[in-house]
Phi, psi and omega in degrees: 000129184266137176256128182245138162219196178230168189282001167294343179283355178054037172288132172285159181298324179295320175295319183295320178294309185297327183259006177056054178259132172263138181256116174291139176287137162250142188249146176246130183253108181263163179303331184268357177145177189265145174222135176292130182301322181301339179274357182251127171289162177303309182291324176301310181306305186294331172298306181298321179299312182288330180290334181263011178298144011272003175290163180219140176288168180244163174239156185224137172278167174290144171294168173292335174292327181293317176293321183299316184297317177303310181293328180290326182289313176297328182293348180293337179243012184161124187284334192276118176230136173239117190245116193242126196222159174311145180316124179297349176280342186247342183206158175275357184306311185299319176296319174302321182291320175295316175294311179308325176296318176291323180295324183258021186292342183277348183244331191218142177257100188252126166256129185249136190240131176263113180288345188047035174202202181192175171063223183299333178293315171304315181299320179305318187285317179298319181292321184286335176285313176299317184280330175297316179297322177294331182277354179091010178297156168281164179296324178298319177295317188295313178301322178301314184290320183293322176299324178293309176306310176301321182288336193241009175258141177246129170239120189217149184200162174235169186225141178287328174217153180268001180313306182286326176297317182290320182289330180277358177075021186252020186290330176045232183283002176273356194294345178289352181263005185281188177066234191289350178249026181301325184274002168289155180260111181283148173251113192235138175235175180259119179293143181281339182291321184215009169074021183243163178286139170216151187269145173252350179169186184203160171202174184273340185222155179299315178302324182289315180303319178295322179299316181296313180303316180291321176303320185287316179298321175289331170299320187277321188255347183054245181251019176295129177303139185228157168259118182240119180254104174274133186239143171209165180275278165225073191215058192294328182296317177295323175295320177290321178299322185281315174310323178288320187293312180295320176305320187282325192260330188250167175269089189263122185263332182210136179219142170230158173237118185231162174260140179282159177298144175304327184293337175267330181292340175312318184273347185240337189073178182292341186264050172256145182206131180190204173199164173245137189230136172216148177302132186290344178295327184282354179235344189304312181290351183257345181254000000 
């Protein structure tokens, strides 16, 4: 079975290669032309982003035709394909993949999976699929585990500014924080109900926002052993602060600090810091 995802999953190049995962492109459209997000380093991207202020680039999902061509190519060496994507509540990528799968149905048997999340939360599900396959699990068993991970993962973050979310039109249900409170630091998570952004609180400073964030995680997980993936754009200080806070307040079994994909950074700016969290028991037997 071939596994496909997109670069919103924040998978490293080493992980993709080691687990034989194919990554569909997500595009960033700069004034000088379109770039595959995977072809940009995080620092190169943020340099370009900051240089073009107050303008902002846009993002574009792959067309159904891109997915169709990808599936047909993969089907040359095996017809079974499992395609795992960013939340349908945040991007049209899942729908493009679904249509592409229908268009390629004469050549490939493609199952498309909506992670209902993104970034490190999406990565947990992709890792479960790839590692489950390596362990010889059936697709049904893999999907059962992925559904449990999807239901029990929190992706939550705060931002130094709402400027990028507002300019990119991705504010959604966070819009109540705009206007006079634009300088507040929102704490935003991906809702389990519809895979869209929703606010869980706000604060006046980053340290206070990280306190709200860890309060939320403590309320959700209590003393459950956790895999915590701390994520940031270009905000190492914030990431280190959050790393220390979760170690102190949560039961952390495994922790990483990673950078988010440039295609997500378009909508957040460099000052994003947060984490993806999953009960360690849902991953432990796979790693």
